[in-house]
Every structure is written in C-alpha cells, then in structure tokens.
N, C-alpha and C positions, 0 to 999 in steps of 0.2 A: 261183548265180543272179546275173545281171548286169542292169544297168539300161540300157535303150535310150537312144540319144542324144536321141530325141524327148521322153522323160520328163525328161531333164536340161534340155532347152531349155524345157520347160514351166515349170520352176522357176528358169530363168536361171542354171543351175549348169554349170560346165565339167567335163570329165572329170577334170582334175587336182584340182579342188575336191572332186569326189565321192570320189576316192581319198584325199584328205586326211581327209574325214569318216569313211570306213571305217577308216582308221588310228586316228583319235581314239577311236572307240567299239569297235574291235576286232572288227567284224562288219559284215555287210551291213545297211543301215538298212531299216526297214519303210517302207511307202508313206507313212504319216503322219509318220514321222520325217524322211523326205526332204522332204516338204512344209514341215514346220516349219523345218528348217535352211535349205532353199532360200529361204524367205521372209526369214528373219532374216539370211542371208548376202547377200541381194540388195543392190545399190547403194542402193536406196531406204531400206532399213532399216539396213544395216550400214556404209554409207559407206566401202566398202573401197578406193575410189580417192581419197577426199578426207579421211578422218579423220586421216591422218598429217600433214596440213597444219594442223590446227586449233590445234596448239600455238603457232603464230605469233600467234594472236589474243590481245590483252590481254583478260582475262575477269574481272578483279577490280577492285574500287573501293570507296570508302567507302559508296556508295549501293547496292551489289549485295548481294542477300539470298540468292541461290542459286548453285550451281555448275553450269556449263554441262554439259548432258547428263544431269544427275541428276534433273531434273524435266521436266514437260511444256512449260514455258515459263520465261523468265527473269523474275525479280522484282527490282524496285528500290524503295528506300525513298524515299517522298515527304516524309517528316517528319511530326511530330505523330501518329504511330501509323498513318499511311496508307501503302499500298504500291500499286504498279502492276505487273501482269504482262503480258508481250506476247511475241508470236512471229509469224514469217512462214513459210508453207509453200507448196509448189507442188502443183498438180493439172493438170499440163501434158498428159500423154498422154491421160488420160481426156477432157479437154476437146477434144482433137483428134478424138475419136471421137463423143462425145455432148456438145456444147458446153453445153447447159443443165444436164444432170445432172452433168457433170464439174465445172463451176464451182460449182454449188449444193453438191455434196458437199465441195468444197474449203472452202467457207465453213462448212459444218456441222462439218467436222473441226477447223478452227482454233478455232472457238467451244468445242468440247469440251476442247481443250487448256487453255483459260483457266479454265472453270468446274470442270475436274478439280482445279484448285489452290485451289478454294473462293472464287474471285474472281468478281464480277459483270462480264460483258462490257459495256463501254460504247461501244465503237467498232469498226467494221470498216473496213479499207482494202484496196485492191487494187493490183497492179502487173501490167500486161497488155502483151502484145506480139502483133502480128498481121502478116501479109503485107499488101501494098498492097490498098486497098479497091476498086481497079479490077477485082479478080478476084472473081467471084461466090462462090466457096467461102470466101474470106476474109471477105466480107460476112456470109455465113451463120454462120461461126464467131464473128465479132464480135458479131452480134446475139444469138446463143444464149448466149454467155458473159455478156454484160452483163445479159441477162434472168435468167439463172440466179443471178447474184450478187444482183441486186435482189430476185428472187423469194424466195430463202431469207432474206436479211436482213430484208426487209420483213415476212415472215410471223412470224419469231421475235421481232421487235421490238427489234433491235439496229441502230443507225443506221450506214449506210455513209457515212463522213464525208470520205473523201479517197482519193487514189490517183493513178496516172499511166498513160499508154498511149503507146506508140510503134509506128510502122509501118516495116517494112523487108522487103525481098524474102526475106531469110534465114528469116523466121518463117512463110513460106507453107507451110501444111500442118502446121506444128509451132508452134501458138500457145503463149505462156507465160501461165499463169494462176496468179499468186501472190496469196495472201490473207493479210492480217495482222489480228490481233485484239488489242485492249487491254482489260484488265479492271482494276478497282480494288477495294480492300477494306481492312479492318483487318489489320495485319500479324499479329496473333495468330490470324487465321482462315486463314492459309496452310495448305494441305494438301499431303501428300506422295503420290507415286505408288509406294509401297513395300508389298510383301506381307510384313510382319513378323509374328512370333508364331506358331510352329507350333501347329496346332490351330484357328486362326482360320478361319472359313468364307470361301469365295469366292462372292460374290453377283453374278450377271449381272442388270442392270436395263435396261429399255428395250424396244426392238423385238425381235420374234421374228427368228430367224436364217433367212436364205434363201440362195440360190445366187449372189446378185449380189455382184460384187466379188472373186470367187475369182481368185487370181493377180494381183490388182491391184498388189501391191508389186513382183512380178517384171516385170509389164507395164511399169511405170514405170522399169525398169532395163535396157531394151533400146531399140534404135533403132526408130523407126516405119518400117514398110515397106508393101509392097502388101497384106500380110495383116492390116493394122491393123483392118479392119472385122470380122475374125473375133474380135477381142478385146472386142467389145461386152459380153459377160458380165462383163468385168473392171471395168465402170463401174457404180457403185452407184446405187440409187434413193433419193430423199429423202422425208422427212416432217418438215418444219420445225415443225409444230405439236406433234409428240411431243417433239422436241428442246427446245421451249420449256418443256414440263413437266419434262423432265430438268434443264434449267438451273435452274429455280426450286427443284426438290427438292434438287439438289446444293448450291446456295447456302444454302438453309435448313439443310441438314445441317452445312455449314461454320460458319455464323454462330451456330447455336444448339446444335449437338450434335457439335462436332468431336471431343470426347473419346469418342464412340461408336465411332470407326473408327481403323484404323492406316494406311489407304491408299485412294486413289481414282484410278482410271486410265481413260482413254477407250479405246475400241476403234476404232483407225484402221487404218493399213496392216497387213495380215496378221491383223487381227481378234483373236480369242481368243489366237492364238499369241503375238503381240507383247505384248499387254497382260499376260498371265499370266507369261510367261517374263521379260520385262523387269522387272516388279514384283518377282519373286522374286530376280532378279540384284541389284537395288538393295539388297535386304534381306539377301542372303546366305543365303537359304532355298531351299526347293523348293516345288513345287505338285503337287497331284493333282486331275485333272479327270475327270469322267464326262460324256462328250458326250451320253449318253442322257438326261441331266437338262436339256440345253439346249433351251429352247422353239423350235420351228421353224415356219415358215410354208409349207414345202414337204415333200412326202412323200419317203420313202426316201433321205434325205440320208445320205451316208457320214460316218464320223468325219473323214476327210480334208477333206471339204467344210465340215463344221461348224467345224473348227479354222482353216481358211483363209478362210472367208467374211468379207467386209468390209461386211456389211449395216450400215447407218448407225443413228445414234441409239441406241447401246448404250454402257453404262459397266460397269466392273468395280469393285465395292465390296468392301473387306476390312474387315468389322466386327470388333470385339472379340467373342469368343464370348458374353460375358454380355450384349451389346447387340444380338445378331442380331435378335431379335423387334422391338426398337425400330426398327432400320433398315428391316426389311421393312415394318413398319406405316407408317413415314414415306413410303416410295415408293408404297405401295398407296393411301395417302391422296391422293396426287397422281395416282391412277389409272394408275400405271406398274407394269408387271409386274416382279416381283423374284423370282429363283429361286436357291437354293443349288445350285451346280454342282460344288463341290469344296472343297478345304481347303488351307491352307498346311501344308507339311511341313518337317521339319528335316533331311531327307536330302540336300538339294542337287540333287534330281532333278526332271525334268519327266516326270510320269507321266500318260498319257492313257488312260482306260478307255472302252470302249463297253459299258456294263453289266459283265458278268463278264470280258470280254476286254480284256487290256492291248494297246493298239495302238501305244503309244510309251512308251519309258522311256530318257530321255537325261539325262546330267548337264547342269545349267543352263549350265555353262561352255561347252558345245559350241555351241549355237546363238548364244550371245552372244559368241563368239570367231571372227568371220569372218576370212578371209585378208585381209591388207593388201597393196595394190599402190601403194607410193609413186610418184607421177607422175614419169616420166622424159621431160621435154619437150625439144623443140628449137624454137627461135624460128622461126616461119613466115617464109619469105622475103618474103611480100607486105607484111609490116609495114615492112621496110626499104625496099621499093619505094614504098610510100605516103609514107613519111617523107622520101624523097629528092626528092620532087616540089618544084620551085621555085614557090612560090605567088606570087612576084613576076611570073611569066609569065601569071597569071590577070588578064585585063583588069578594071580597076575598073568599077564600075557607072555607067551613064549616066542612068538614070531611077530615082532612089531611091524616088519615090512608088509606082511600079509594083512595085518590089521589096518594099516594105513590105506592100502589099496582097496580093501573092502569098504572102508568108510568113504573114500573118495568116489566110489561107485554107488554108494547108498543114495536112494532117491531123496532123502532128507538133507543131503549135503552136495550131491553131484551138481555140476554146472547147470544153470538155468538158461543157458544159451538157446536151447531148443524152444523155450517159451519166448524170450525177448527178441529173438530174431524174427518172430512173427509180428512184432510191433514196430511201427515207425517211431523210433525214439529220438529222431533228430529234426523232425518237421518243426517249423518256426525258427530253427537255428539258434535256440537258446541253451541247448544241452551241452554242458561243459564236462561233467563226469557222467558217463553213460551207464546203463544197467550192467550189473555184474560186480559193482564195488560195494562199499559199505552203505553209502547213500548217494542218491543222484544229486547233482548240482546244476542249477540253471541260472543264467544271467538274467538280471532285470534290465531289459533294454531301456536306454535313456539314462542309466546311472552306472556307477561302478560296482554296485551291490550284486550279490547273488543269494540264492536260497538253496539250502540243502534239505532234502526230504527223504523220508524212509518210512517203512511200515515194519512192525515187529511184534512177535509174541511166540514164546516157546511154551506151548500148552502142556508139555510134560511137567515143567516146573510148577505151573498153575495147578495141575492135578495133584501133585505131591504136597503142595502147601499153597493154597490160593492167595493168601495175602502177600507172601514173599514172592511167589511166581509172577503175580501181576506187577509188583514193584520191579522185578527183574526185567519184565517186558519194557517198562518205561526206561529203565537204566540202559538197557541194550540199545534201544532206539536212540537215546541221547549219545551213547558211545559211537554209534554209526555216523551221526551228524558231526560229532567232535573229530572223528578220524579224517574228515575232509578239511578241517580247519574252521568250521562254522560253529557259532555259539547257539546252543539249543534255546529256543524261545517259547514255544507253546506246543500243546498236544491236542489231537482229536482222537477219539476212541470209538471202538465198535465192540460192544459187550455181547459176545456170542456164548449163550449158555443153553442148557436144557430147559425142562419144564419147571418154572419157578414155584409152582404149587407143591413141588416135592421138597421136603425139608433139606435134603442133601444138596440140591441145586440152589436153594435159597441161601444156604451157608456159603457155597462157593461164590455166588454173586455178591453177597455183602462183603465177604472177606477180600474179594478181588477189587471191589471199589475202594475199600480202605487201603489196599496195597498201592493202587494207582495214585491215590491221594497222598500217601506217604512219600512216594518217590517224586511226584510232581512238586510237592511242597519243598522237599530237600533240594531238588535241582533247579527250582525257580522257573518251572515250565507249567503255567496254568493250563487247565483244560478249557478250551474255548469253543468246542463243538463236539458233537458225537452222536451216537446211535446205540440203541439196545435191540438185539435180536435174540429173543428167547424162544422157547419151545422147539429147540433144535434137537429133536428126538425122533427115532423110528421105533417100531415094535421091538427092535433088537437092543435098544438102549439109547443113552444120551451121548452127545459128543463130549470130548474133553473140554473143560472150561477154557474158552479162548477169548480173552479180552484183547482184541487187536489194538495196537497203538500206532497212530500216525504222528510223526514228529517233524516239526519244521524248525530249521536253524537259519541264522543269518550270517553271511560273511560280508564284511564291509568293503573288501577289495577283491573282486573276482579273480584278479591276477595272482592272488596269494593262495588259491585253493590247492590242495594236495590230494593224491590218490593213494592206492595201495600197490603201486608198481615201483619197487626199489630198483636202483641201477647197479650195474656191475661194480664191485668193490665196496658197496655200501655195507655198513655194519648194522646188524639187527639186534635190537634189545627187546626184552619183555619187561614191561613196567606194570606195577600194581600188585605183583606177587612174585615170589621166588619161582625158580624152575621146578624145584621139588614140591610135589603136591601130596596132601593127605588123601587117603582113599575116599574120604567123604566128598571130595570134588567130583567123584564119579556119579553122584546122585542125579538122576534124571538125564544123564548124558546120553548122547546117541550111541556111544560105544557100549555102555552098560545095558541100555534098553534093548539094543540089538542082540547082545550076548545072552541076556536073561529072557528076552521075549516078553518083558513086563516092566512096569515102573518099580523103582526101589530107591530108597535113600531120602534125604531131607535137604533141599536146596537152602543156601544161606546167602544173605546179602547184607553187607555193612554199608548203609547209605552214606554215612559220614566219610568213610574211606572212598566210596564211589565218587562223591563230589570232589574230594581232594585230588583224586587221580585225573578226573576230567579237567579240572582247572590246571593241573600241571601240564597236561598234553596241549591244551589251548595256549598256555604261556610259552611252551617250547615252540609251538608253531609261530606265535607272534614274534618270537626272537629270531625266527628264520633258521632254526637248527634242524628241522625235520625235512627229509626228502620224501618220506612215505609213512603212512600209518594205517593200521588195520585193527579192527576190533577182534579180540580173541573170545570166541563164543562157541558156536556149534562145532563139535569135533575137537575142541581144545587147541592146545598149542601146535600140535603136529599139523592139523588141518589149516590153521591160520598161516603158518609159515609156508606150507605147501601151496596155498592159494596165492600168496605173494610171489612165490617162485614161478608158478604157472602164469600169473598175470604179466610178469616181466620176462618170461622165457629165460630165466637165469637160475642156476642151481644155488645151493647153500652149502658151505663147509662148516658143519657144527657137530662133527663126530665125537669130539672130546668133551662135550658138556656132561656135567654130573646131574643125573636125573633122580638121584636118591634111591629109596628102597622100593618104591612102587612105580614101575615103568608105565603101567597103564594109566595111573592117575596123572603122572607128569606129562605124558604125551597126549592123552585124550580126555583128561578130566576137564570139566567145564566150570571151574570156579570163576567168580565174577570179578569185575573191576580191573580187567587186564587189557592192555594194548600191546601190539608188536610195532615198534617204531624203528625207522631206518634213518641213519645219518650218513653223510658223505665221507667224512674224514675222521682221523684219530683225534684231532683237536676238538671237533664238534662232539665226538663221543665223550671226551673228558668233560666238556661243559655240561652235557646232558647228565652225566653221572653226578657231577658236583651239584647241579640244581636239584636233582632227585634227592640227594643226601640232605640238602638244606631243608626241604619240606617233608623229609622222612617218608618218601615214596620208594618202595622196593624196586630195584632195577638190576637186571642181569644181562650180560652180553650173551647172545645166543650164538652168533657166528657171522661169517662174511659171505656176501652174495658173490658167487663165482662158479664157474664150470657149468656142467650140464647134469649134475646129480643132486638129489636131495639127501644130504648126509646129516642126520639129526639123531644123535645118540647111536643106538644100534640100527637105525634105519639107514638104508643105502639103496635108493631107488633112482633109476634114470628118469629124467624129466619126461621123455617120450612115453614111457610106460605109465607114469602118473597121469599125463595129459590124456592118454587114450581112455583110461577107465573113468576119469573125471568128466571128460567131455561127452562120453557116450552112455553114461549111467542111466540118465533119464530116458533116452531114446530106446535103449535095450529093454528097459522095463515096459515101455509102451508097446514094444513089439510083441509082448505077451509070452 
C-alpha cells in the first residue's frame, strides 16, 4: 500500500518525510496516523525550518518564570506575588481567505493560550500588514481583519489596547495578522499544559467538534496560490460568547481549585491532535482517546476529521482522578459541555480509538520529532544593490511644509484612530494609557504596579539589512515602553517570512533571529515566547521579512506613568542624537521610500548607545523631571514633534533651530536611539541637560510648546491643517 502524492500534499508532507515516518514506525501509517504526524510535522506546529535557530535567543532572566516552548505562553515575575503571561501568534493564511473569521479566530486562539495558564487576559494587541489601500482587495482584507479583531475582543470583554499596521506592495494578497495577548494573576495560580499521572482522565470542554479548520495547520505551512479559495474549510468559525464562559471557568479553576488538575491545554492548530500529544510529550506519558466520545455538531465525521478539526472554543483539561466530578460540575455550572474522551497512560503511546477499533497507535516521540531543516541561506543580491545607492544624489527637499503634510497623511504614519475606535479599549477598566501613544499601559488590579505593552517592526529596515533591522524592531519596541516610564522586561516574537526553502528567505530568517538575539541580549529582555509563520508568499512574490516584536515592560508605581502629551509652556528636547542628521539617516525611511518608490540605503544601530539612551530616559523619569516622552521613529523628528503637538492640541515654537545642511535628513531621517522629551520649567531643563552631559548623551533644545502652529525650522503649519490630514489619511485611503 502506498500513499498518493495528493494525500501527502494535503498534510504538507514530502515523500522523503513520509519515508522517514515509515522507517520510524516500521510500517505504513494509517490514515489517522498520517494526519496526526502531518499536522505536527508541519512548519506551523513543528517549526522544522526555524527551531534550529531558537538557541540563539536569550531565554532566561531573573524575572522569567517559564522555559520557552514548555508552556502555552511566557511568564514573567512582576514582584509582590504577581506575574504576567504573554505571547504573540499569527493567523495570516486564514485571514487572506476569510479576513473576519481568520482574524477573529486568531484573537480567540491567543486568548486561550493565556487563560490555559490560569491567568486572566487583560489586554489584546495586534500587528498587521496589508498591501496598498489603493487596491480594492486590500481594502476588503483590511476592513475584514479590523472588524474581526474588534468583534471578537469586544464580545469577550478583553480590551484591544494597542498595535501597529504597515502597508507595502509585498503584502498584497498575503496580509499578516499577528495577535498578542497579555494576562496577569498570582504566581501561585500558574497552570501547566502537561498530561501527567497515568490513569487521569482527559476531559474535552467547550464547543462541539465540527469540520471547520481541518488541515488548518498544514494550510498555514504552504504558500498561498490560485487554489487558496479551495482552502476555506481550513478557516474556523467563532463563538466569542462561549469563549467568555470558558475563560471565566478556567480562571476560576486556577484561582480556586488549581489542585484539582494536573494540566490545562487549549485546542488550537491541529485541534485534539496537538493538545493531547504535546501535553503527553511534556509529561513523558501517553494518551488514549476514543473519538466516539467526542461531541460533534456534524454527522458522520470520521476519526481523521475529529482528530484534526480546529473547531474553536475548546480546551483539554487533565483532572486528577479523584477530582473528576468536581471539574465536570464546575464547567457545567458555567453551562459549558464537559466530556471524558480518554485517559493518560504510562506507555508513551498515542492511541486513538473509534469505539472498539484502534485507528492510530504511535509512540509520542514520533509526531513530536519532526525533521529539522537548518536554514542554508545566501545573501540576496538586492540588499547590496539597495545599500550601494548614494543617498547624497537624492535632491534635498524644497518644500518642507508640503512634505510634512504628505507624511502625516501617509497610510504608514496617519492616525490609527479609525482602527482603534472600533475596539473597546477600556473594558475591565485597567487601561491607563490608551491606544495612539507609544505603548499601552494597564494597571495590575490589587497592586500599585502596571504593565506597558507594545508591538513593533519596521519591515523596510529588515529588508535592507535583516540582522540590523530585526535588532531595530526590538530596540524600538523597548523605546516605546521606556517612553511611558516602564522598564522593558521581556519579548515575544512572531517571525513572518516567505518560503524558507529559498536561500534568500533562509538568509533573512537566520539573520533576523541573530538580530533579535543581539538586541534582546543588550537590552536584557529575554525572549519568553513566540511563533514562526513562514511560507508567506503568493505567485507574485514574498512578503518583506517581518519579525514582529511584542514587548512587555513593568512600572512599579502606576501613578508615575507618563504619556506623549506635553503641556503649554513645556520645553521639548531631542536626546540620543543632534538635530543635524547625515543623509544616511534617510535609509529605509518613510520619506525616502515614498519619494523613490523603493528601498534604498543601509540602516544602522549602535546597541551600546541605544542601551545608554534608554537608561538615561528611565533615570530622568525616576527623578521626576519628565512631563512627556515620545519615541522618535517613523517619519523622523518632524513627525514625532507633530504627533506630540496633535496629542496635546498645542503648537510648538521652534522656528529658529539649526537643521544643518540636509533639511530632509534632519526633519524626516529615521536614525535610531532618539526620544523627544518634555520638561515643565527652565530649572528642570537645566537639570536634564546637566544629567545628559554627565553620561555623554547628546541633547538639544527643540522649542517651546505654545500657540496653535507647528513651527519647526522652515515648517510653519497650523495645527488644524495638520490634524485634518493626519486624522483623515487612513479613511481617505479606504474610500478608494
């Protein structure tokens, strides 16, 4: 008996991998066994092209409570008995097919990762990428994704508090939809995703199982092509109201009865297959499942379909035998279905029955031991071509006011208010700094502490120089957290790349991982969780390499948090670099990319200087000198200052500053390691300058917050004009 190529394609398995499987088990696999192994050997579950790189990441630290890969999310100690868990994951391919359901199920899945650890989710964030909104399909995808994120989060009652979005032609037809969730709770309530204790029952709770989502994991492990529409069954259907009940039941179980269970695991990619097998692998045990006991919402489902279904709003609970009835009663009190579908075994095997028939019998070690393909990359020639371009040949700008207004209206810079006003970002009443700032800040109820959270990645920089660009993504995320007064603590990532079997993509992937590791090591922010989403390609080409970074920071006293809204009379300073900028700072900038219509230049990051600048800003915050702070990044100094003016509805008088010989670089260059800081008084300004001189951090007075105009060098624009283009830029683009 042989397996047809089409059967292998269905589970994203190569002929060589199939032969490896046959050799491992000494026989031809059954249909169910092939489905189980295909799902867990897929890139989406097995990380076979990326896992060999993860050893580069720093993953340990004094605040880290979990080991990467051993739990559903990473946990960090907040102090005083509190902890935070967080993770970011992708739902790219499903969102390209069904944008609303794809995005909504991405939110549902990341929420379950958090409350599977016994923590209460308090915040959602997103990191999104689309093709230009001049295209009707991209507008459809954008609107559907944003609605799906808002619809699920709003219904379940977890605030969506932050995120980012960029637009580039490379994402046309292959949007990126990365969702991040943060939860908090008492450290003693942390749960594990382990199936320990032979004889303990396996309890499936939540929704009935249907045919939606079958082959979802393998669908996410191949390129999108003309047959993508045929994959619609691989996109799941959501019920956020059921997930709300699941959330509350699981949190109650963790907070009040954690001793009743040995493990709790969500059903995500590959459904019952991944949840049971991975839980057994963590504990060094086995599992026996009877699919005939799995409640279904569709008739005549096969064992194969039941094991691979990715129906949403389902959890696997492993109670202690003596507390089975207690656990069943708890979930049923929440009006959630709970059924015993099997048991933990001590034989190290995955046994799947369909009544009296055994349809799968595999060692746990087989599906959890995917083949590894360490990337063998070759540097793309276009990188050297882009970097070789002489930016001195680019004419300096002649009309800085027009350039500012164009950038304020650009979809990559314009206000995201259209997006976040669709989200309930204040439900639970924890949100202290709302969307629209550098990072969102949430209070930890029951303590004085707060957490600052953000997502970041400028894919243009990664495209131009993957290692440096990925390090910049980490550094910028940390700056966003620092701007609120919080100390960066840890990172989650989502590695979005093209087909890793291509040498150019393999190079980008490896270099980006090294760059993340460089920055995390320098900043002291270990990687505690993450996700890899590869094969993000269409017949038209691959996406820009986009290693999304989620950063979490801690602020010890929530009353000390600051935002990016200076007050009238405040003095604004730029720290980290001088006002005058070399033309090289235009590399990868939004200004230059828009002007040339392509990438050019070479981004640069001095990590030692970055660390020094961030420490300085945190020290100045601790001393109480700062009234506002803002990261200087996309769009450069002129955009950063304009955003502070628009946030506070106050103009700036800075018409007499010296911008040097290149006005475009000084105003719109995107050199790294810069903040715009505000202080209230002359005496505080003198202290700020003195402290900067002491630690050799460049600092320059920009101007005074006053009036109703943005006067910055040769720029002289009324706030109302700037506000109009900034606030309407995204909506005008969506109007087509």
